[in-house]
N, C-alpha and C positions, 0 to 999 in steps of 0.2 A: 502494499500501499502505501501511494507517494502521499505526503502533505503537502499542500500548497500554502503559500506565505506569500503576502504582499500584491495578491490582487484584489483588484475591490471591480466589481460587478455592477449591470446597468443598475440592477435590482439595489443594490446596496449605495447609491447617492440619492442624497433628499430629496424628495416629490414636492412638486412646488406648492402641496399645501403645508409640508413643514417650513419651509421657507420662508412661506406667510404667517406663519406663526411665530417664527423665529424674530423675523421684522417687527412683528406688532410688538414681540416679548422686550426686544432690546430697546425699542423706542419706548416703551411703558416705563422702562428701569431707566431712562437718561442716558441711556449709552446708545448717543446719536454715530458716533462714530462706527460702534459695529455695525449698526443697524444698514448706515452705508455701505459697508463692504457690501451688501446681501445685493446692492442693485448694480447697474452695469454702468454707474458714474460714479463712483464714491465720494471723489472730490468734489463736483455740483451737489450732491445730494448734502452731505456733511456742511458745504457752505451755505445751505438754504436753509436745512433743521438749525444752526447755530444763529443765522442771521432774524428767521423769523421765531425763535425764541425769545430771543433778544428785545427786538421790536413790540412782542405781545406782553413784557415786562417778567421775564422770567417764571411761566407759569409752570408747573408739570402737567404731561399729556399723559392718555392712555390712548392706548392702538386695540380696539378689541374686536370679537368677531369677525375672526378673517374669514368670507367666503371663497371658496376658490372655483371655478369653474374651468378642468384641467381639458387639455390638449395633448397633441402629439409633441408637439416642441414649442407650444404658445398658450396661457391660459389669463383668464379674466381674476379678478380680487377685487374682491371692496370690504371697506375697515370703517369702523363707526371710531371717531374720532373724538374725544372730550377731552378739554380743556379745561384745566383746575386752577383757577383764581385764589386769592384770598377773601375771606367771610364767605365760603363755602360756595362761590359762584361758578357756575359752568355754564361750558359753550359746545355742544355735542352738534354733530352733519355726519352725514358718510359722504366716505371719498371712492373711487374706484382705479384702478390701475391694470397693468398688465404685467405678466412673467412670459420668458422664453427660456428655451433651452438652449444654450451654448458649448459647445464641445461637452459634452454630458451632463454640465452643472446646469440647474435653474437659478433663475437671477431676478431681479426684479429690475422691469425696466423702469430707468429715473424720469419723473417730469414732476413738475411742482406742485401740479393739481394733486398728487400724493398727497399733500399738504391740505388746500383745499381746493374743491372743483374749480373756482373761478382764479387759481393762482395763476402767473404764468411769469416768465424770466425776467418782463419788463413793469411787472405790478409786487407790491407788497401788501403785507397786513399790518397794522398801528394799532395798538390799543391807546386809547388817551383816558384819564382822567377827569372825572366831570366832579366838583364839589358846591356846595352852598356857601361853604365858610368852613377854615381849617380848624383842626382840635387847637385848644391850649390845654398848658399845662398849668394847675393853677395849685399856689401853697395854701397853708390849713383856711386861710381868711377869704380865701376867693380873689387875690393877687395873683394876676400873672408871670408864673416863673416861668416859664420856656415858651416861646414861639414861633411859628415857621415865618422867616425872615427871607428876601435875597439877599443875600452876600454877592461881594463881586471877586472872580477871581484872576488873579494880574498874573498871565503866561508868558512865559520867553522861549525864543526858539533862539539856540546857539547859532543855527545854521544860517538864519535870515539878518544876526544882527553883525554889521560890518563894522561897528565903531563899538566896542564894548566898552572901552574906559568914558568915553562920552555917554553912552547909553544908562549906563551904570551911577556915574554922577549923577544925571539929570533924573531915574527915577528915584534916588534917594534922597535928591532934595523935596521930590512931591511925596513922596511917602513917610522920609523920617520923621517928621514933625508928629504924624499921628501913629507909627511904629517904630518905635526907638532904634530896634534889632535891625531895621534893614539901614543899612551903610553902603557906601560905596564898594568897601572891601568886600562887606558880605555877599555882596549881587557879585561883586567879579568872582568869589570864590565859589557860590554856586553857578555860574556859569563855563568855571576850569572844571566842575566835575560832571556836567550834562553834558550828553552828548545830541539828545533829544529833546522836545520841547518839555517843558515843566512849569508845574505852579509857584510861582515865587511866592507869592500869600495872598491872604484869604482875608476880605476887608468886609466887616460889619457894614448894615446899612448907614448908622448915623456918623462914621466915618468918613466912608465914600462923601457923603453928600457937602464936608466940607472940604474937599480936596481936589486936584484937576491932576489928572494921572496923564502925562504927555502920551502922544501917538508917534510912534517912533516904530523902524522898521526891528521885527523880530518883537514887537510886546503887543499882546493883544489883550483885551478884557472880555468875560463872560460870566450872566449869573446865573447861581446856583440857589436852589432853595436850601437852607438850612434850619435846624431845630436849634436856637438860640437862646439864651437867658437876654431880658430886656437890658439889662446893665453888665455890661464887661465884668466887672467886678464879684459880681456876684458867681460863683463856681465852686464845685463839690462834687468827691470822687460818687457820691448817692447819688450825682444826675445821670450818670453814664447809663442804667438802664431804663429811664426813663424816655429814652428817644423811645424802645421797644413798647414802651406803653403809649403811648403817644401814635406811633406806626398802628398799632390795633386799634385804639381809635379811629385814625385814619382810613382802615380800610375796612373797617364795620360801618362806616357811612358813607363812604365815597363811592360816586356812579361812575360808570367809564363807559366808553366805543368802541366798538372794532371794526374798523372802515377798512376797506378795499383800495389801494392808493395807487396811481399812476406814477412814471418814475418821476415826474415833475412833483409828485408831493400831492398833483391834484386828487379830489376824492371822486372815485367812481361809483361807492356803494357804500352804506352803513349797512355792515352784516350782524351785529348785535350789539344790544343798548340795557344798560342794565341804571336805572336812575338815584340817583343822590339823594339820598336820606340827610335829616337837620343832626349835624353834627352836635357831639356832647364833649364836654371838657374832661379832661382828666386833673382830677381833685388828689393830693397829695396831704400827707401830714407836713410838711417841711413849712418853718416859719420864715420868712425873710429876714425881718430884723436879725431874728437870732443868728441865722446863719451870715449877715453880714456881720454881727459884732463876733461871734466865731473868727472868722475869717482874719478878720481885723488883728483878735490877738490873737494869733498863732504866727501871721506875718509878722509880728513884731519878735520872734526868738528868731535866734542864728541856726540853732541844732534843727535837729526834724520836731514837728509838732504837730500834735492834733486833740481835736475835740470832738465830742459826739453827747449830743444831748437827745432823750428819748423823753416823752410825756407819760409819767407811770399811770394814769386812769383810761390811755387808749392803748400803748406802746406804739403810738407815734412816731415816727422817726421826726425831732424838731431840725437838727443841725448836724454835719458831719463836716468838719474844717478839717484840712492841713494846711502847712504852707509848702514852699517851692521844693525847700529839701526832701521833705515825706513825700513828695510828689514824685520823687525820682526813684523811690524805692517802693509804688507803687501803692496800693488803698488800705497803709498802716492803719488809718482808724478804724477801719471795717475788719481788718482780715490778718492786722500784724500782731504776730506772738513773742511776748514780752513779760520777763516776770513780774507781778504787778505788786512785791514789795510788802509795806505793811498796809495798804489799801486792802490785803487778803485777809488782814486781822478781824473785817467785818465777819467773812464766814469763818475763819478761827472762834471769833466768838460767839456767834449762834451755835455752832459747835457745841459749845462750852456750857452753855446755858441750856442748849435743846439735852446734852448727857445728865445737866444737875450737878457737874464741878463745881459750878462757883454760881455766884447770883451776883447782878451789879452793884450791891453792896458788900459783897465777901471783901472783907481786907486782906490784902495778899502783900508778900515781896514785890517791891521792883527794885533788886540788884543793878550796877552798873555793867556787870557782867555775870554770867551763870555757865557753870558745866554741867548741862543737861544730857545724860545716857551718851555720853562721851563725845559730845558735840558741844564746844564752849560758843555761847552766842551772846553779843554784845548790844547793849544799847546804844543809840547813836550818840558818838563825844562820848560815850561811857555815862551819860549822866544816870544816880542814882537815886529816887526818888523813898529809899525806905518802905515803909508799909503805907499801901493807898487802896483803897476800895478800886474793886475791879473797872468801873466806870471813869476812874480816872486814870488808869495805868491803858485805856482802849483812847482816851486825849490825848493824853503825851506822848500814846506810842510808846509803848513798855516792850520791846522785844521779850526780856527774860519773861514778864509775869506769864504774856500767851505764850510763849514758847514751853514753858514748865507745865501749863493747864494742859495744853494740844498733847504732849508726849503721853499722858497716861490715857488719851483716848484709842479706841481700836484702831485698827490701821486704814481703815475705808470711813473713817468718821469726818475726815475733812472731804475725801472725795462725793461723799454722799451728799453734806452740806451744801455743797458747790452748787451740786446739781439743783436743789432749792432753789437759787439765787440766778439760775439760768446758765451758769458756768460748766459747758464741756456739753453744754444740749446744741447741738446740731437743727439751727431754726432754717427752713428754704421758705424765705421770703422774696414773692414777686416782686422783680427788678430790683434786688439787693440782693447781692453775696458777702456772706457774715461771716465769722468765726467765732464763736463767744472765748474759746481759752481750751485748756488742760488740767485737771488734777486729776492723777492716777491715783491710786491706793498707795499706801507708804510700803517700800518693801522692808525696810526698817527701822530702828529708831532716828538715825540719823536723817533720813528722808523723811520722817515725822515732824522733827524739831524745826528742817529748814521747810516746810511746806505752811506750817502754821506763820509763817512769816512772809509768804509770800515769795520765796528763792524755792532752789532745787529742783526741782522738775515742773512745778507751778507755770502755767502761762496763763495768760490773757489780752483779748483787744482792747482798745477802748470802747469800742462798741460791747465786747462781753459785761467790762466795767461798770457802763453807763447801765446798763441791763441791770447789774447788782443792785446800784444803788435804787433803780426803779423799784426793785421789790420791796425792800424799806418803806419806801411810801406807799406803795399798791397793796402791801400785805404778801402778793403772791408775785410771780415772775409774768410779768404784761406779754401777750404775745406778739412779737416788732410787726408795723405793717406801714409802708411807704407810701403805698395808692390806697386809695379810701376802696371799704370793701373787699379787698383782697390783703387779708392778712397771711399772716406767715404757717405755716405745718412743722411742728416739730416731731423730731425722731422718738422722742420717748416725753412720754409724761413724769414728770419729776413731783413729789408733793410741797404745796407748801412750806414756809415756815411756819412754826406755830404761832398763834398770835402775842402769846407773852412776849416770844422772842424778839418779835420785831417791837412790841412796846417797851421793850428796854433797850434794844439798840437806836431808835428813833431820840431821846434825848441824848444816848452817848455821842452821836454825832452834831447834835447840837452842841456839846460841853467841848466838843474837839475846837469848832469855829469860835465858841464866847471864850474859852480860858486853855487851851490847847495847844496843838500843833498848829493851827489853821488860823491864827489871833489877827492876819494881814487881812482877812477879808471878815474881821467880825462887825463892820459898819452895815452888813448886808443883811439886814435883821430876819430873820427867822432862817437863815442858812445854814444846812448841818452838813458834816462831810466828816473825810479823813483822807490824811495826807498818807504821802508810799515813798520811800528812797529804795529802790532796786537796784543791789550790786547785778554786775553782768560781765562778762569777760574772766581776766585774772583776779577780779573783787574790787580792783583801786578806782573802778566809774560806776556812775552811777546813773541810772534813769531817774526821774521826779514824776509824781503823781500826785492827781487831786481828785478825788471821786465826791459828788457835791450832789444835797438834793434841796429844792426851794420852789417854793409852795407846788404847781402840777410840773414840777421838771425833775430830771435826775440827769447826771452829767457825769464824764469821767474826761480829765487832762491826762495828757502825757505830754512829755518833752525828753527828749533821747537824751542822754549824756550831760542831764541837767546838774550832775552831782547832790541833790537833794530836793527835798519836794516844795521848799519855799517858792522857786520861779515858777511852780505849778499853781500854787498857789494865787500869786503873783496877776497869772493868767487867766485863772478862774475869776479873778475879780475884773479883769480888763473884759471879760465876756460878759460877767453878768449885769454889772454896772449899768450900760447903756439900755438893757432891754427890762431894767428890775421891776419896771409897771408896766410893761406890755405882754411879760410871759403867762403860758395858761396860768388860769389859777390866781392871778394877782387881783 
């Protein structure tokens, strides 16, 4: 018996129905290149599919129900084509085409009518939006936060510029007064770095109205739609996701029409129309005056600085601000992980009270230094208070007192208690990415002692510590929310701290401001807080923290490398004083 291999008989070749089905499957999967290779003109087919999808606004498409009428060397085929647009809008119709057999292989005979029955090489399909008005993104009081605006892009084409020095000088003269980063040297550097046309700068409408851009060879301008704050100084890493919220509102209310157009853009026929509906605005929890005050406060610090403010009664994110140095590291206000230092004593004290290890008035030693289960713990600058009530040890931030109490708690006590304040909980908040922190169970005595003062393996973000402070005000951790009606979902349901513990912590935080480590902001009546100095690296450097509660506001301030909590307390004051009378609950 002979084994035959490497032979393909005619019966093994794909039949026309199989080719049609694969063509439909590839297009439905968005693999236009694979589908085009099944045609007799792959280059023209791929170009047409890519161009049409682009001119229709990048919808998905489904080719379904291929029906083939086969012949010996030719076959007819029909498909039901369905384009799928945002807001679940669709457009369906039927197309027909041919297949032919060449050298034993069946191929789709390429023609533009496989995309639409009326499409030809000199025609195109165009989708254009129709709106009654553009949605706005609003702050919690209804003020416009972000709106759709026409910006002007200034583009340069190095190949078309014959006098680069002269062009750069003229552009710098026109643009420099409104965009100080645009200089003759910066323009020349950009021209040197680019061989093809590029965008030099995008100008806001309020800026463009006050300048004249010179008409020069190789310099062009065009207008583009952008979602922008009304005030250029109003910025936040929390705003980045709001463009998606705006887009969802835009898509839900925007009408559109698809037209068949000639090469000169003349409309031949209107093929599909969806009427627009009345737009709705996107309401957020952001408080514009608080956001501006927070931004001004962090901009005054030379290192990385961040502030997050939350409304305890609603979970609404009121303000998220960080300075340029922090921006270079990413959204540290929301996701940065840092040792929280003594601000974590909020959790440690809660764990001590929950366990019944002490009460607010329990008198305890606060030596300048203590050896606790093999770990030597000093107070800041070695201060020694002798014996004081627990509430005073909290207000004065006695490391030795809290670490001694925590050392006798179970290994999971601090981790479990932290969850009650939102630390370690993963919140999925629509349009906002956050990380609260990490408080793992202690593996040994040394880890327990370090964790009790917010060091070791304990980490938190400013967002996480603001949420912890909000828990003290609300009595339970509020569910974060940025866009109205779309609260976060948590990966676990942690119990709330006991009401007795919350009632004990509130006056301790007030005492911290009135007579403890945060007296620099004692002029703000009703403010409570907790300071924190957190060592990092080799232990010779420290971050500065302050978490606070005021009216219906809870917030956290982080200054990296500040050396102590004092600068963070000062920044907290600079943040609150301008909005003291207008914050929620005031």
